[in-house]
C-alpha positions, 0 to 999 in steps of 0.5 A: 127176484131171488136167485133161487126161484131160477134155480129151482124153476125147473130149467136152470139145469139144462141151461147150465150143463155139466157136472153142476147142471146135474147137480142142480137137476137132481136136487130140482127133482130130475133124473140124471139121465133127463138131465144128461140127455136135456143138458147135452153140449157146451153150457150156455154163456150169459150173466145168468147162467153164471149166477147160477153157476157160482151159487151152485159151485159155492154150495157144491163146494162147501158141501165137498170141503164139509167132508174133506175132515171126515164129518159134515157138522149141522153148523157147516151145512146152515152157514151158507143160507146164515152167511148170505141172508136167503129167505128162511123160506129158501133154506131148504132149497139150499140144503137139499142142493148140499145134501145131494153135492155131499153124495155125489160121486163127482169130485169137487175138482169137477165143479171148480173146473166147469166155473173156472172156464166161465172166468178168466183165470184169477178173476175176483169173482173166483176169490170172492167165491174162495172167501165165501168158502173160507167163511164156511169152513170157519162156521164151526170155529175151527178152520182145519188143515184140511179144509185150508189145504182143500181151499189151496187146491181150489184156488189152484185150479181157479188161477188164483196166485199164491199171493192172492190166496195167502191174501185171503187166509190173512184176511180171515183173521181178526182185523186187529192182529192181521198183517196189513202187509199179507191182506194188500198182498204187498212185500213189506218194504212195498213203498207208499205209492206201491202200497197205495196202488196196491190198495187201490187195485184191490178195491176195483177188483172187489168193489160189490157193484164190479163183481155183480157186473161180473157174475156174482149173484146179489145174496153175496154183496153182504159178504163181499162188502166184508172183504172190501171192509177188510181191505180198507182196514188194513190200508187204514192200519198200514197209514198209521203205521207209517205215517202215510198221508 
């Protein structure tokens, strides 16, 4: 069953609570007053709640990011559904949440902080959400300075290190021109053993099965596979360059 069936089924926002629950409730057709009353108290834990929070936070943060350069373009608005292979019938639901997020008075920090509280600081799933946002930012063919600054602020809230963030930035480049050291997050003088260990850790952390188990919805698996492919391309390029076996 698609996650959007659960998300807009009527009760997900109440279980989620907080600013994400309020956004979801409003998009699903509930008044903010009802959402605030029924979602009072701390958000419930559980894999389903984290999956819903992950999805809604991605849409909400994408909407806030799209406004960071002063304008929301149609390409950015459609990019979420296109990139994550939603059923065309569900596009209207995605865009409805996006539209409500652009109009919401809540700052992006409120959404980022609520999601961050559901994961360990710097969790791989949070890195994947940032990777999702990078893909959306590039949807109009240009990654703007305002968008990079926005993503850096979100990364800080998520507890993602500067080194991990720079690795994500480098992974947005064409694999043929990306610096494999930066993609793997290692120093230029790293030994073969150090590089191999870093590569193996990244593969473990960003394997789609592990990410799904950590709370990333199945709808995001295609993009997670792209990140894993970029990690493997960087390792292969480094091995060729250095003559490692």
